[in-house]
C-alpha positions as CSV (number, residue, x, y, z in Angstrom):
1,X,-37.2,141.4,30.9
2,X,-37.7,137.7,31.4
3,X,-37.7,136.1,34.9
4,X,-36.1,132.7,34.5
5,X,-36.0,130.0,37.2
6,X,-33.2,127.4,37.4
7,X,-33.6,124.3,39.5
8,X,-32.7,120.7,39.8
9,X,-32.3,118.1,42.5
10,X,-29.5,118.2,45.1
11,X,-26.1,117.6,43.5
12,X,-27.4,118.2,40.0
13,X,-24.9,121.1,39.5
14,X,-27.2,124.1,39.5
15,X,-24.5,126.3,41.0
16,X,-21.9,125.3,38.4
17,X,-24.4,126.1,35.6
18,X,-25.3,129.5,37.3
19,X,-21.6,130.4,37.3
20,X,-21.5,130.0,33.5
21,X,-24.6,132.3,33.2
22,X,-22.9,134.8,35.5
23,X,-19.9,135.0,33.1
24,X,-22.5,136.1,30.4
25,X,-23.5,139.1,32.7
26,X,-26.8,137.5,33.8
27,X,-27.8,138.5,37.4
28,X,-28.6,135.5,39.6
29,X,-30.7,135.4,42.8
30,X,-29.5,132.5,44.9
31,X,-32.7,131.8,46.9
32,X,-31.1,129.3,49.4
33,X,-28.3,131.7,50.2
34,X,-30.7,134.6,50.7
35,X,-32.9,132.4,52.9
36,X,-29.9,131.8,55.2
37,X,-29.1,135.5,55.2
38,X,-32.8,136.5,56.0
39,X,-33.0,133.9,58.8
40,X,-30.2,135.9,60.6
41,X,-31.0,139.4,59.4
42,X,-34.8,139.7,59.3
43,X,-36.2,140.4,62.8
44,X,-39.7,139.1,61.8
45,X,-38.3,135.9,60.6
46,X,-36.0,135.5,63.6
47,X,-39.0,135.9,65.9
48,X,-41.0,133.3,64.0
49,X,-38.1,130.8,64.1
50,X,-37.6,131.3,67.9
51,X,-41.3,130.8,68.5
52,X,-41.1,127.6,66.5
53,X,-37.8,126.1,67.8
54,X,-37.1,128.0,71.0
55,X,-34.2,130.3,71.9
56,X,-31.7,127.5,71.1
57,X,-32.4,128.2,67.4
58,X,-29.7,131.0,67.6
59,X,-26.3,131.0,69.3
60,X,-25.1,133.8,71.6
61,X,-23.6,135.6,68.5
62,X,-27.0,135.7,66.9
63,X,-26.1,133.1,64.3
64,X,-28.5,130.4,63.3
65,X,-28.0,127.0,65.0
66,X,-28.4,125.0,61.8
67,X,-27.5,121.6,63.4
68,X,-30.1,122.1,66.1
69,X,-32.9,123.2,63.8
70,X,-32.0,120.6,61.1
71,X,-32.0,117.9,63.8
72,X,-35.6,118.8,64.7
73,X,-37.0,119.8,61.4
74,X,-36.0,116.7,59.5
75,X,-37.3,114.4,62.2
76,X,-40.6,116.3,62.5
77,X,-42.1,117.0,59.1
78,X,-44.8,119.3,60.6
79,X,-42.0,121.5,62.1
80,X,-40.2,121.6,58.7
81,X,-43.5,122.6,57.0
82,X,-43.9,125.4,59.5
83,X,-40.3,126.5,59.0
84,X,-40.9,126.6,55.2
85,X,-44.1,128.5,55.7
86,X,-42.0,131.2,57.5
87,X,-39.0,131.2,55.2
88,X,-40.4,130.8,51.7
89,X,-42.7,133.9,51.8
90,X,-39.9,136.0,53.1
91,X,-37.6,134.8,50.3
92,X,-40.3,135.4,47.8
93,X,-40.7,139.0,48.8
94,X,-36.9,139.5,49.0
95,X,-36.6,138.0,45.5
96,X,-39.3,140.2,44.0
97,X,-37.6,143.3,45.5
98,X,-34.3,142.1,43.9
99,X,-36.1,141.6,40.6
100,X,-37.3,145.3,40.7
101,X,-33.7,146.4,41.2
102,X,-32.6,144.3,38.1
103,X,-35.4,145.8,36.0
104,X,-33.8,149.2,36.5
105,X,-30.5,147.9,35.2
106,X,-32.3,146.8,32.0
107,X,-30.7,143.3,31.8
108,X,-32.3,140.9,29.2
109,X,-33.3,138.4,31.8
110,X,-32.6,137.3,35.4
111,X,-32.1,133.9,36.9
112,X,-33.6,132.7,40.2
113,X,-31.8,129.7,41.5
114,X,-33.5,127.4,44.0
115,X,-33.8,123.7,44.7
116,X,-37.6,123.9,45.4
117,X,-39.0,126.2,42.8
118,X,-41.7,123.7,41.8
119,X,-42.3,122.4,45.3
120,X,-43.0,125.9,46.7
121,X,-45.1,127.0,43.6
122,X,-42.6,129.9,42.9
123,X,-42.2,128.7,39.3
124,X,-45.7,130.1,38.6
125,X,-44.2,133.6,39.0
126,X,-41.4,133.0,36.5
127,X,-41.5,133.3,32.7
128,X,-39.3,130.3,31.9
129,X,-37.8,127.3,33.7
130,X,-34.4,125.6,33.3
131,X,-33.9,122.2,34.9
132,X,-30.4,120.9,35.5
133,X,-30.3,117.1,35.6
134,X,-27.7,114.5,36.4
135,X,-27.8,110.7,37.1
136,X,-28.8,110.0,40.7
137,X,-25.6,108.1,41.6
138,X,-23.5,111.0,40.3
139,X,-25.6,113.4,42.4
140,X,-25.1,111.3,45.5
141,X,-21.3,111.1,45.0
142,X,-21.1,114.9,44.4
143,X,-23.0,115.7,47.6
144,X,-21.0,113.2,49.7
145,X,-17.8,114.8,48.5
146,X,-19.1,118.4,48.9
147,X,-21.1,118.2,52.2
148,X,-19.5,115.2,53.9
149,X,-23.0,113.6,54.3
150,X,-23.5,109.9,54.2
151,X,-25.4,108.2,51.4
152,X,-28.5,107.5,53.5
153,X,-28.9,111.2,54.4
154,X,-28.6,112.3,50.8
155,X,-31.0,109.7,49.6
156,X,-33.4,110.9,52.3
157,X,-33.1,114.5,50.9
158,X,-33.6,113.3,47.3
159,X,-36.7,111.4,48.4
160,X,-38.2,114.6,49.8
161,X,-37.7,116.6,46.5
162,X,-39.9,116.3,43.5
163,X,-38.7,113.5,41.2
164,X,-36.3,114.8,38.5
165,X,-38.5,113.4,35.7
166,X,-41.5,115.5,36.9
167,X,-39.3,118.6,36.9
168,X,-38.0,117.8,33.4
169,X,-41.5,117.3,32.1
170,X,-42.4,120.9,33.2
171,X,-39.1,122.5,32.0
172,X,-38.8,125.0,29.2
173,X,-35.1,124.1,28.9
174,X,-33.0,121.2,30.2
175,X,-29.3,121.1,30.9
176,X,-27.7,117.7,31.3
177,X,-24.8,117.6,33.7
178,X,-23.7,114.0,33.4
179,X,-20.0,114.5,32.8
180,X,-20.4,113.5,29.2
181,X,-22.2,116.5,27.7
182,X,-20.3,119.9,27.9
183,X,-22.1,122.5,29.9
184,X,-21.0,125.7,28.2
185,X,-22.5,124.9,24.8
186,X,-25.8,124.0,26.5
187,X,-25.8,127.2,28.5
188,X,-24.9,129.3,25.4
189,X,-27.7,127.8,23.4
190,X,-30.3,128.6,26.1
191,X,-28.8,132.1,26.6
192,X,-29.3,132.8,22.8
193,X,-32.9,131.5,22.9
194,X,-33.6,133.7,26.0
195,X,-32.1,136.8,24.3
196,X,-34.3,136.1,21.3
197,X,-37.3,135.8,23.6
198,X,-38.1,132.2,22.7
């Protein structure tokens, strides 16, 4: 069974592409969603986050205080690095456990979706990489509409991610999500190639 990564910059349309793969019966591990879940449900990770950010990191209901953590982490790069050093290994182990469960189901391949597969080095543990691309202006507009963030905040996030061209250069497959090229035929072609083991 192949382990396939799917990544792309913020607003590139990774989730939309993953939904198409899901309709083909391909299991998908959403690393960012699992990270959020683990930050609330893993006692070891909770302790590490409280040690890093203080008790204010969680509200009285035990939910993560995202605004508080985000406000600190994005202003203090060293804190963000330390947070990533806590979260990324926990997500990696969780993802590997999930992969083992999928092996038992004998699916042809799995997808691991994450924004930072190259940045964290996780791509080294995957057999193939798919990169979803879209023009930067289109990505900014999508995220503004989706998350209600202002242009400057989105450009700041884009600047912290690996440039799209670098990801494309390392990709085994590229999906262009520019509103011109249809996504389904691109996904189907990659799906067929993965089934064939190429």
